[in-house]
MARGU-27735 format. One line per field, with one value per residue: residue in one letter; y negated, x negated, z negated of N, C-alpha, C in turn; residue number from 1. Coordinates in steps of 0.2 Angstrom, whole numbers, m for minus. Last residue first. Layout:
N
residuo: c(A:...)
n_north: c(Y:...)
n_east: c(X:...)
n_up: c(Z:...)
ca_north: c(Y:...)
ca_east: c(X:...)
ca_up: c(Z:...)
c_north: c(Y:...)
c_east: c(X:...)
c_up: c(Z:...)
num: c(NUM:...)
This chain:
177
residuo: c(X:X:X:X:X:X:X:X:X:X:X:X:X:X:X:X:X:X:X:X:X:X:X:X:X:X:X:X:X:X:X:X:X:X:X:X:X:X:X:X:X:X:X:X:X:X:X:X:X:X:X:X:X:X:X:X:X:X:X:X:X:X:X:X:X:X:X:X:X:X:X:X:X:X:X:X:X:X:X:X:X:X:X:X:X:X:X:X:X:X:X:X:X:X:X:X:X:X:X:X:X:X:X:X:X:X:X:X:X:X:X:X:X:X:X:X:X:X:X:X:X:X:X:X:X:X:X:X:X:X:X:X:X:X:X:X:X:X:X:X:X:X:X:X:X:X:X:X:X:X:X:X:X:X:X:X:X:X:X:X:X:X:X:X:X:X:X:X:X:X:X:X:X:X:X:X:X)
n_north: c(m51:m43:m32:m18:m7:5:9:m3:m9:m1:0:m15:m14:m6:m13:m22:m15:m10:m26:m28:m16:m21:m33:m28:m22:m30:m38:m26:m23:m34:m36:m23:m22:m8:m4:13:28:25:19:29:37:45:56:48:35:20:14:m1:m15:m31:m43:m44:m34:m23:m22:m11:m2:12:6:5:16:22:16:21:34:34:28:39:49:41:42:56:60:51:55:75:89:100:99:85:75:65:54:57:57:71:84:84:70:65:75:76:69:65:45:30:21:15:27:38:28:16:22:33:29:21:30:40:29:26:41:40:29:32:44:38:30:37:38:45:38:37:33:24:24:40:46:48:40:48:60:55:38:23:14:5:4:m8:m9:m4:m15:m24:m21:m23:m37:m40:m34:m40:m53:m51:m47:m60:m70:m65:m69:m82:m89:m99:m104:m96:m75:m72:m66:m49:m44:m46:m53:m66:m67:m72:m77:m84:m101:m108:m120:m124:m130)
n_east: c(m151:m157:m171:m181:m183:m180:m168:m161:m157:m149:m139:m135:m131:m119:m112:m111:m105:m92:m87:m90:m82:m68:m68:m69:m56:m47:m47:m45:m33:m25:m29:m22:m7:4:17:19:19:14:10:9:m5:0:9:8:m2:2:0:m3:m2:m8:m13:m25:m25:m37:m50:m55:m50:m59:m73:m73:m73:m83:m93:m91:m94:m108:m113:m109:m120:m132:m130:m132:m145:m152:m151:m143:m137:m138:m130:m119:m109:m93:m89:m76:m67:m61:m70:m77:m83:m72:m54:m48:m36:m24:m24:m17:m25:m25:m25:m36:m45:m47:m46:m54:m66:m71:m70:m79:m90:m90:m96:m109:m113:m111:m117:m132:m133:m120:m112:m109:m109:m110:m126:m133:m135:m139:m150:m150:m160:m170:m171:m173:m181:m177:m180:m163:m151:m149:m145:m134:m127:m127:m120:m108:m106:m108:m97:m89:m90:m88:m75:m70:m73:m67:m53:m51:m65:m75:m90:m97:m101:m114:m130:m138:m152:m165:m171:m168:m152:m149:m133:m124:m116:m108:m114:m127:m143)
n_up: c(61:45:44:38:27:31:24:17:31:37:27:31:44:45:38:49:58:55:56:69:77:70:78:93:92:90:103:113:109:111:124:127:117:112:103:92:91:75:63:52:58:75:77:96:100:106:119:130:141:146:143:153:166:173:178:168:157:163:163:147:145:149:143:131:132:135:121:117:122:119:103:101:107:99:85:86:82:73:62:60:51:53:57:68:62:70:78:90:95:99:100:119:125:135:139:139:141:125:118:124:129:119:107:106:110:105:91:94:92:78:75:80:71:59:61:58:48:35:22:8:m6:m23:m18:m1:13:20:35:48:53:47:58:69:68:78:87:83:76:78:91:93:86:96:107:103:101:112:118:111:117:130:131:125:137:146:144:142:150:144:130:126:125:115:122:122:115:113:102:108:117:134:140:153:155:145:140:152:153)
ca_north: c(m49:m47:m36:m22:m13:4:14:3:m11:0:5:m11:m19:m5:m7:m25:m18:m9:m22:m33:m16:m13:m32:m30:m17:m26:m39:m29:m18:m35:m42:m25:m24:m13:m2:6:23:30:14:21:38:40:57:51:41:22:18:9:m13:m21:m43:m44:m40:m24:m26:m16:m7:11:9:m2:11:26:15:14:33:36:25:32:51:47:37:52:62:53:50:69:83:99:94:92:77:71:52:57:50:62:80:90:77:67:71:77:71:66:53:37:25:13:22:38:33:14:14:32:36:18:23:40:32:21:34:45:28:26:43:42:25:36:32:49:37:43:39:24:21:36:43:53:38:40:61:59:45:26:14:5:12:m6:m12:m1:m8:m25:m23:m15:m31:m43:m32:m34:m52:m55:m45:m56:m72:m63:m62:m77:m89:m96:m107:m101:m84:m73:m71:m57:m44:m42:m47:m63:m68:m65:m78:m78:m97:m102:m114:m124:m126)
ca_east: c(m147:m155:m166:m178:m184:m186:m172:m163:m162:m158:m143:m138:m137:m128:m113:m115:m113:m97:m87:m92:m89:m72:m68:m74:m65:m48:m48:m53:m36:m27:m30:m26:m10:m3:15:20:25:15:10:14:1:m3:4:12:1:m2:6:m3:m2:m4:m6:m25:m22:m29:m44:m56:m48:m51:m69:m74:m69:m77:m92:m92:m89:m103:m114:m106:m112:m129:m133:m123:m139:m151:m147:m148:m135:m140:m139:m122:m116:m100:m94:m85:m69:m55:m67:m73:m89:m78:m61:m51:m42:m24:m24:m13:m24:m24:m22:m30:m44:m49:m43:m47:m62:m71:m68:m72:m89:m89:m89:m104:m115:m110:m112:m129:m134:m126:m111:m113:m109:m109:m124:m134:m139:m136:m151:m148:m154:m170:m171:m167:m181:m178:m184:m168:m154:m150:m153:m139:m124:m134:m130:m110:m109:m114:m104:m85:m91:m93:m79:m68:m76:m72:m54:m50:m58:m73:m84:m94:m102:m108:m126:m133:m144:m163:m172:m175:m157:m149:m141:m124:m122:m104:m112:m120:m139)
ca_up: c(68:49:39:41:25:31:27:15:26:41:30:23:42:46:36:39:57:56:49:65:76:70:70:88:92:85:96:112:106:104:121:128:124:107:113:95:97:79:70:53:55:71:76:91:99:101:115:129:137:149:142:144:163:171:183:175:157:159:169:155:141:152:151:133:129:139:128:113:120:126:108:97:109:106:88:84:86:80:61:65:56:51:54:70:62:72:71:85:92:104:99:112:126:129:139:136:146:131:114:122:132:128:110:103:116:110:92:91:101:84:74:79:80:63:58:65:54:38:27:14:m1:m15:m17:m10:9:16:27:43:55:47:48:67:71:69:83:87:76:72:88:96:84:88:107:105:93:107:120:109:109:128:131:122:130:148:144:136:150:148:135:118:130:116:116:125:114:118:103:108:110:129:139:152:156:150:135:150:153)
c_north: c(m47:m47:m42:m24:m19:m3:13:9:m4:m3:5:m5:m18:m8:m7:m19:m21:m9:m18:m28:m20:m14:m26:m34:m23:m23:m33:m33:m20:m27:m39:m31:m25:m15:m5:4:17:28:21:17:30:38:54:54:43:30:19:5:m3:m18:m35:m40:m39:m32:m26:m15:m11:5:8:0:5:20:18:13:26:35:25:29:43:44:38:46:57:57:48:61:76:94:100:90:85:73:60:56:51:58:73:88:83:72:71:75:73:72:56:44:31:15:19:34:35:21:16:28:34:23:20:34:37:24:30:43:34:26:40:41:31:33:32:44:40:43:34:30:24:31:41:50:42:39:53:59:48:34:18:10:11:m1:m11:m2:m2:m18:m22:m15:m24:m38:m35:m32:m44:m53:m44:m50:m66:m66:m59:m69:m81:m93:m99:m104:m87:m78:m70:m60:m50:m44:m42:m56:m64:m68:m73:m80:m92:m99:m108:m117:m125)
c_east: c(m142:m154:m163:m170:m182:m185:m177:m166:m167:m161:m147:m140:m140:m132:m120:m115:m115:m101:m95:m92:m88:m78:m71:m75:m71:m55:m51:m56:m45:m31:m32:m31:m17:m5:9:16:23:21:12:14:5:1:m3:8:5:2:1:0:m4:m6:m2:m19:m25:m30:m35:m50:m51:m48:m59:m68:m69:m72:m86:m89:m88:m96:m110:m109:m109:m120:m130:m126:m132:m146:m148:m145:m141:m140:m143:m128:m117:m106:m97:m91:m76:m61:m65:m71:m84:m84:m66:m56:m44:m31:m25:m15:m17:m24:m17:m23:m37:m45:m41:m44:m52:m65:m64:m68:m82:m89:m88:m98:m107:m108:m108:m120:m130:m127:m118:m113:m111:m107:m116:m128:m137:m142:m144:m147:m149:m162:m168:m165:m174:m180:m185:m177:m160:m151:m154:m146:m132:m130:m130:m119:m110:m113:m109:m93:m90:m96:m85:m72:m75:m77:m64:m54:m57:m66:m86:m89:m95:m107:m121:m128:m140:m154:m168:m175:m165:m153:m140:m132:m125:m109:m109:m118:m133)
c_up: c(65:55:44:40:30:30:29:17:21:34:31:24:35:46:36:37:52:55:49:57:71:70:70:82:90:86:91:103:107:103:112:126:120:116:105:101:96:84:75:58:55:66:72:83:96:100:112:124:136:142:145:141:155:164:179:179:165:160:167:158:145:149:153:142:130:137:134:120:118:125:116:103:108:109:95:88:83:84:67:62:55:56:50:63:68:68:73:77:86:100:100:107:116:129:135:140:143:136:126:122:131:131:119:108:113:110:99:92:100:92:78:81:80:70:60:64:60:45:27:21:4:m11:m20:m12:0:13:24:36:51:44:46:58:67:71:75:83:82:70:82:93:86:85:97:104:96:102:117:114:107:121:131:122:125:140:144:138:144:148:140:124:122:118:118:120:118:120:110:105:111:121:132:148:152:154:141:146:150)
num: c(177:176:175:174:173:172:171:170:169:168:167:166:165:164:163:162:161:160:159:158:157:156:155:154:153:152:151:150:149:148:147:146:145:144:143:142:141:140:139:138:137:136:135:134:133:132:131:130:129:128:127:126:125:124:123:122:121:120:119:118:117:116:115:114:113:112:111:110:109:108:107:106:105:104:103:102:101:100:99:98:97:96:95:94:93:92:91:90:89:88:87:86:85:84:83:82:81:80:79:78:77:76:75:74:73:72:71:70:69:68:67:66:65:64:63:62:61:60:59:58:57:56:55:54:53:52:51:50:49:48:47:46:45:44:43:42:41:40:39:38:37:36:35:34:33:32:31:30:29:28:27:26:25:24:23:22:21:20:19:18:17:16:15:14:13:12:11:10:9:8:7:6:5:4:3:2:1)
């Protein structure tokens, strides 16, 4: 088997490509991290995903899913496609919890944002650029390539998946992945 043949881990996540063109490798790493976030939430109920790891932090798995839906919307719709779209959950970070919104709804919305981002990027070269909207601190108006956005989202998911590891361990002792 060559390293560029798509494979999955025993937990169902895709193994990022080890060879291939730059775009395929970047997208495979982003897909791996997206699948990791979803895995961290698997099998938990609404009360569990609302549990913060330690005080004074209010960070929760539910908040992370909501935040990453906002990140997907921001970078692919606002920045890359130049669309004027409102915040996903009514506030710019996505972390705020709504008693009426559970994990199933949050994951559904997050998946929709992922799908929309994929649609907007399909067929576009890595060198295609978007522009950071006015009002963004320090970077407003700057051009940014799709390549940069993909690398940034890989970094964003990797960082937050580290948080998700700790949150999940605190909830039910599950570690790894």
